[in-house]
C-alpha positions in Angstrom: -45.6 -137.3 9.7 -43.6 -136.8 6.5 -46.2 -134.3 5.3 -45.8 -132.2 8.5 -41.9 -132.3 8.1 -42.1 -131.2 4.5 -44.3 -128.3 5.4 -41.9 -127.3 8.2 -38.9 -127.4 5.9 -40.8 -125.3 3.3 -41.6 -122.7 5.9 -38.0 -122.5 7.1 -36.7 -122.2 3.5 -39.2 -119.3 2.9 -38.0 -117.5 6.0 -34.3 -117.9 4.9 -35.1 -116.6 1.4 -37.0 -113.7 2.9 -34.0 -112.8 5.0 -31.7 -112.9 2.0 -34.0 -110.5 0.1 -34.0 -108.0 3.0 -30.2 -108.0 2.9 -30.2 -107.3 -0.9 -32.6 -104.4 -0.4 -30.2 -103.0 2.2 -27.3 -103.1 -0.3 -29.5 -101.4 -2.9 -27.8 -103.0 -6.0 -29.5 -100.5 -8.3 -27.1 -97.7 -7.2 -24.0 -99.9 -7.7 -24.1 -99.0 -11.4 -25.3 -95.4 -11.1 -22.9 -92.5 -11.9 -24.0 -89.1 -10.7 -21.6 -86.2 -10.6 -21.0 -82.6 -11.7 -18.4 -81.5 -14.3 -15.6 -79.1 -13.3 -14.9 -77.4 -10.0 -17.2 -77.4 -7.1 -16.5 -73.6 -6.6 -16.3 -71.1 -9.4 -15.5 -67.4 -9.3 -16.6 -65.0 -12.0 -16.9 -61.3 -12.3 -20.0 -59.2 -12.5 -21.7 -59.1 -15.9 -19.8 -62.1 -17.3 -22.3 -64.7 -18.8 -22.2 -67.9 -16.9 -23.0 -71.3 -18.5 -22.9 -74.2 -16.1 -21.0 -77.2 -17.5 -23.6 -79.5 -16.1 -23.6 -83.0 -14.7 -23.6 -86.7 -15.6 -26.3 -89.2 -14.5 -26.2 -92.8 -15.8 -27.3 -96.2 -14.7 -25.2 -99.0 -16.2 -24.4 -96.7 -19.1 -28.0 -95.7 -19.6 -28.7 -92.0 -19.4 -31.0 -91.1 -16.5 -30.9 -87.3 -16.7 -34.7 -87.2 -16.8 -34.6 -88.0 -13.0 -32.4 -85.0 -12.2 -33.8 -81.5 -11.4 -31.5 -78.5 -11.5 -31.9 -75.3 -9.4 -29.6 -72.6 -10.9 -30.3 -69.2 -9.2 -27.1 -67.5 -10.5 -27.7 -63.9 -11.5 -24.4 -62.5 -12.8 -25.7 -58.9 -12.6 -25.9 -59.1 -8.8 -22.6 -60.0 -7.0 -22.9 -62.6 -4.3 -22.6 -66.3 -3.6 -25.0 -68.7 -5.3 -25.5 -72.5 -4.8 -26.6 -74.5 -7.8 -28.2 -77.7 -6.7 -28.5 -81.0 -8.8 -31.1 -83.4 -7.3 -31.3 -87.0 -8.5 -34.6 -88.7 -7.5 -34.2 -92.3 -8.7 -35.8 -95.5 -7.4 -37.0 -93.9 -4.2 -33.6 -92.5 -3.3 -32.7 -88.8 -3.4 -29.1 -87.5 -3.9 -28.2 -83.8 -4.0 -25.0 -82.3 -5.4 -24.0 -78.6 -5.0 -21.8 -76.2 -7.0 -21.0 -72.7 -5.6 -20.7 -69.8 -8.0 -19.2 -66.6 -6.6 -20.0 -63.4 -8.6 -17.6 -60.6 -7.8 -17.8 -56.9 -8.6 -15.9 -55.8 -11.6 -14.7 -52.1 -11.3 -12.7 -49.9 -13.4 -9.4 -49.0 -11.7 -9.2 -52.4 -10.0 -6.8 -55.3 -10.5 -5.6 -58.4 -8.8 -2.5 -58.0 -6.8 0.1 -60.5 -8.1 0.6 -63.7 -6.1 -2.3 -62.8 -3.7 -6.0 -63.2 -3.5 -6.4 -59.4 -3.0 -8.0 -56.8 -5.2 -6.4 -53.3 -5.5 -8.5 -50.4 -6.5 -7.4 -46.8 -7.1 -9.2 -43.4 -7.4 -8.1 -39.8 -7.4 -10.0 -36.5 -7.1 -8.8 -33.0 -8.0 -12.0 -31.0 -7.5 -12.0 -30.9 -3.7 -10.2 -29.0 -0.9 -8.1 -27.1 -3.5 -5.7 -30.1 -3.7 -5.4 -33.6 -5.1 -6.8 -36.5 -3.1 -5.9 -40.1 -3.9 -7.2 -43.4 -2.3 -5.9 -46.9 -2.8 -7.9 -49.8 -1.2 -7.3 -53.5 -0.9 -9.8 -56.2 -0.2 -10.0 -60.0 -0.4 -11.2 -61.4 -3.7 -14.1 -63.2 -2.0 -15.4 -60.0 -0.3 -18.4 -58.6 -2.0 -17.1 -55.0 -2.0 -18.1 -52.7 -4.7 -15.2 -50.3 -5.1 -17.3 -47.8 -7.1 -19.6 -47.6 -4.1 -16.7 -47.0 -1.7 -15.2 -44.3 -3.9 -18.6 -42.7 -4.3 -19.1 -42.5 -0.5 -15.6 -41.0 0.0 -16.3 -38.5 -2.7 -19.6 -37.5 -0.9 -17.5 -36.8 2.2 -15.0 -34.8 0.3 -17.7 -32.8 -1.6 -19.6 -32.0 1.6 -16.6 -30.7 3.6 -15.2 -28.9 0.6 -18.4 -26.9 0.2 -18.9 -26.1 3.9 -15.2 -25.3 4.7 -14.4 -23.3 1.6 -13.4 -19.7 2.4 -13.3 -18.6 -1.3 -16.6 -19.5 -2.8 -20.2 -20.0 -1.7 -22.5 -22.9 -2.7 -26.2 -23.0 -3.1 -27.9 -24.6 -0.2 -24.9 -24.3 2.2 -23.9 -21.8 4.8 -20.1 -22.1 4.7 -16.9 -20.4 5.9 -17.1 -17.7 3.2 -20.8 -17.0 4.1 -19.7 -16.6 7.8 -16.7 -14.4 6.9 -18.7 -12.2 4.6 -21.1 -11.2 7.4 -19.3 -12.1 10.6 -21.6 -10.3 13.1 -24.7 -12.2 11.7 -25.8 -15.3 13.5 -25.3 -18.2 11.0 -27.0 -21.5 11.5 -24.6 -24.1 10.0 -24.6 -27.8 9.4 -23.6 -30.0 12.4 -20.5 -31.1 10.4 -19.2 -27.6 10.1 -20.1 -26.8 13.7 -18.1 -29.9 14.8 -15.1 -28.8 12.7 -15.0 -25.3 14.0 -15.6 -26.4 17.6 -12.9 -29.0 17.4 -10.4 -26.4 16.2 -11.2 -23.9 18.9 -11.0 -26.6 21.6 -7.7 -28.0 20.4 -5.8 -24.7 19.8 -4.6 -24.8 23.5 -2.9 -28.2 22.7 -0.5 -26.4 20.3 0.3 -23.4 22.6 -2.1 -21.3 20.4 0.4 -21.4 17.5 -2.6 -22.2 15.4 -5.5 -19.7 15.5 -8.5 -20.2 13.3 -9.4 -16.5 13.8 -6.2 -15.4 12.1 -8.2 -14.9 8.9 -7.7 -11.1 8.5 -3.9 -11.5 8.7 -3.8 -14.5 6.5 -5.9 -12.7 3.9 -3.3 -9.9 3.6 -0.5 -12.5 3.1 -2.7 -14.3 0.5 -3.3 -11.1 -1.4 0.4 -10.2 -1.6 1.2 -13.8 -2.7 -1.4 -13.7 -5.4 -0.2 -10.3 -6.6 3.3 -11.6 -6.9 2.3 -14.8 -8.7 -0.1 -13.2 -11.1 1.4 -9.8 -11.8 5.1 -10.3 -10.7 4.6 -7.4 -8.2 6.3 -9.0 -5.2 6.4 -7.3 -1.8 6.1 -7.9 1.9 3.1 -6.6 3.7 3.5 -3.6 5.9 3.8 -4.6 9.6 1.3 -1.8 10.5 -1.3 -3.4 8.3 -0.7 -6.8 9.8 -0.9 -5.4 13.3 -4.2 -3.6 12.5 -5.6 -6.8 11.1 -4.5 -8.8 14.2 -6.9 -6.7 16.3 -9.7 -8.8 14.9 -8.2 -12.2 15.5 -9.3 -13.1 19.1 -11.0 -16.5 19.0 -12.8 -15.7 22.3 -15.0 -13.4 20.2 -16.4 -16.4 18.4 -19.7 -17.5 19.9 -20.8 -21.1 19.2 -24.3 -22.2 20.1 -24.6 -26.0 20.3 -28.4 -26.0 20.7 -29.1 -24.7 17.2 -25.6 -25.1 15.6 -25.1 -21.4 15.1 -22.0 -19.2 15.0 -21.6 -15.4 15.6 -18.3 -13.5 15.4 -17.1 -10.0 16.2 -16.9 -7.3 13.6 -14.1 -7.5 11.1 -13.3 -11.2 12.0 -12.9 -14.1 9.6 -11.9 -17.7 10.2 -9.5 -19.9 8.3 -9.5 -23.7 8.7 -6.6 -24.4 6.3 -4.3 -25.8 9.0 -6.7 -28.4 10.3 -9.5 -29.1 7.8 -7.6 -31.7 5.6 -6.7 -33.7 8.7 -10.2 -33.5 10.1 -11.7 -34.6 6.8 -9.2 -37.4 6.5 -10.5 -38.6 9.9 -14.1 -38.7 8.6 -13.0 -40.7 5.6 -11.0 -43.1 7.8 -14.1 -43.7 10.0 -16.0 -44.8 6.9 -13.1 -47.0 5.5 -12.7 -48.7 8.8 -16.4 -49.6 8.9 -16.1 -51.8 5.8 -14.1 -55.0 5.5 -11.0 -53.8 3.7 -7.7 -55.5 4.2 -5.8 -52.2 3.8 -5.9 -48.7 2.4 -3.7 -45.7 1.7 -5.4 -42.2 1.7 -3.3 -39.3 0.4 -5.0 -36.0 1.1 -3.0 -33.4 -0.8 0.4 -35.0 -0.3 0.6 -33.4 3.2 -1.8 -35.8 5.0 -1.3 -39.5 4.5 -3.4 -42.1 6.4 -2.7 -45.9 6.6 -5.2 -48.6 7.4 -4.8 -52.4 7.6 -1.8 -54.1 6.0 0.2 -53.8 2.8 -0.7 -56.7 0.5 2.8 -57.8 -0.4 5.4 -56.4 1.9 6.7 -58.6 4.7 5.3 -57.5 8.0 2.4 -55.7 6.2 3.9 -52.2 6.6 3.7 -49.5 4.0 6.8 -47.5 2.9 6.2 -43.8 2.3 8.6 -41.2 0.9 8.9 -37.7 2.4 9.4 -34.9 -0.2 12.7 -33.2 -0.4 11.7 -29.5 0.0 14.7 -28.4 -2.1 13.6 -30.7 -5.0 17.2 -31.7 -5.5 15.9 -35.2 -4.9 12.4 -36.6 -5.2 12.5 -37.3 -1.4 14.9 -37.1 1.5 13.6 -39.9 3.7 11.5 -43.0 3.6 9.5 -44.3 6.5 7.6 -47.4 7.6 3.9 -46.9 8.4 1.3 -49.4 9.7 -2.3 -49.6 10.5 -3.6 -46.3 12.1 -0.5 -44.2 11.4 -0.9 -40.7 10.0 2.0 -38.9 8.2 1.4 -35.2 8.1 3.9 -32.7 6.6 4.1 -28.9 6.8 6.7 -27.0 4.8 7.7 -23.9 2.9 7.8 -25.4 -0.5 4.2 -25.6 -1.7 2.5 -22.2 -1.2 5.0 -19.4 -1.2 6.4 -16.5 -3.2 9.8 -14.8 -3.5 10.7 -11.2 -2.7 14.2 -10.9 -4.1 16.1 -13.9 -2.5 13.7 -14.3 0.4 11.0 -16.9 0.5 7.7 -16.2 2.2 5.5 -19.3 2.8 1.8 -19.5 3.8 2.1 -20.6 7.4 1.9 -17.5 9.6 2.9 -17.3 13.2 0.1 -16.1 15.4 2.3 -13.8 17.5 4.9 -12.4 15.0 2.4 -12.3 12.1 5.2 -13.5 9.9 6.0 -16.8 8.1 8.8 -18.0 10.5 11.6 -20.0 8.9 13.1 -22.4 11.3 13.2 -25.4 9.0 12.2 -26.3 5.4 9.7 -28.9 6.5 8.6 -31.1 9.4 6.8 -34.4 9.1 5.1 -36.0 12.1 3.6 -39.4 12.7 0.7 -39.8 15.0 -2.6 -41.7 15.3 -5.2 -38.9 15.1 -5.3 -37.2 11.7 -7.1 -34.1 12.8 -4.9 -33.2 15.7 -1.9 -34.3 13.6 -2.7 -31.5 11.2 -2.7 -28.9 14.0 0.5 -30.4 15.5 2.3 -30.3 12.2 1.3 -26.6 11.5 2.3 -25.5 15.0 5.6 -27.5 15.2 6.7 -26.1 11.8 6.6 -22.6 13.4 8.8 -23.7 16.3 12.6 -23.7 16.3 13.7 -27.3 15.7 15.0 -27.8 19.3 11.7 -26.5 20.7 9.7 -28.7 18.3 11.7 -31.8 19.4 11.0 -31.0 23.1 7.3 -30.5 22.3 7.0 -33.8 20.4 9.0 -35.8 23.0 6.5 -34.7 25.6 3.6 -36.3 23.9 3.2 -40.1 23.9 2.9 -41.6 20.4 4.0 -38.5 18.6 7.2 -38.5 16.5 8.7 -36.1 14.0 11.5 -35.6 11.4 12.8 -32.2 10.2 14.6 -31.0 7.2 16.7 -28.1 8.4 17.4 -24.8 6.7 21.0 -26.0 6.0 19.8 -29.4 4.7 20.5 -31.3 8.0 18.0 -33.9 9.1 16.7 -33.9 12.7 14.6 -36.5 14.6 12.5 -36.7 17.7 13.6 -39.2 20.3 12.1 -42.4 18.9 11.6 -41.6 15.3 14.6 -43.4 13.8 13.9 -46.6 15.9 10.2 -46.7 15.2 9.7 -45.4 11.7 12.8 -44.6 9.7 13.8 -46.8 6.7 16.4 -44.6 5.1 17.6 -41.0 4.5 18.9 -39.6 1.2 21.3 -36.6 0.7 
């Protein structure tokens, strides 16, 4: 009996000991003394091309180094911007522990800098070889966006280069049928690029919207004024064209004599005709650039197409409310500007005036914007600036409104939703459309 009891007690003790061992295994006392961690920040940002050396990790058990049980996967390629995860894997005593460090490689571009007290990058580029003007672009994007500013500027330049070559009325370019090609042989049927076909068709279609105060077929009349202006500026022989010559040229300015064929993108004009897209092309081209800029993840941009066409996208990186503040040039140049305005996402500020392309005959100024009916550069104001949402039609509006008397221009603008304007009068007075001051004006300067 004693023997049986002893065996029973021994079995019970064995079971108790076995239960204690299972509990210790669950606690896993081996890892109580293990230290496994990475040095430094869990997320690191560097710029493209900068060599990256990972600080590494620590792996010890009771003070004994166990790095041999750690494998590291470091895929960081600093020549390729992107987000990379470095993994540190400890495989020790049948237990696997993984730590991760994220390394963000950002593009590093010339002309870019960090906006103070923000996480935004500002990049700037200018071009002087296109559209016979200066074009500047400033873009803003978040520091963790993988945006290559050089690629953005290259794409914008491609747009500028294409439209410069196809819309140029002064020079021809190998491989392109452009405005000069058409004007040199107007009665020929010219097959043109879809981009030029769209620009010309748009202009013809929208001329009715500005009471035909813009006429792309006014080329023969504009050429006479151009030649007189060039003679004055180059030879100091300054005169006003004879009205008989202007009237004779106007006989070849009927836009109905332009035949557009959308099936093969061709154009044919009447004899003696020529087209001029100067009053619409910059706005139209700005629209194409905006379409591209809006397709990428920018936080904001400011496009200045020749000082006269300014486009805003997104928000300003530091100003309260995110609005941009733009200055409107004083046409007398007594001050740098006569007004400042607030602009926000989608706003276009377009200006037409007498102070950029002009010449003097005695005390009289003759600018380059010619009235379709009088064939003269009407002088109702020194400048008009309009704000609207569509850059292409804004260019047409601005040109046409500048030719109107101020009162007529105000009436025209007040009849179009979303269109506002500000005028600098011949006597230096400032005039506004109905809602301009409330919606856009910051200040005026006299």
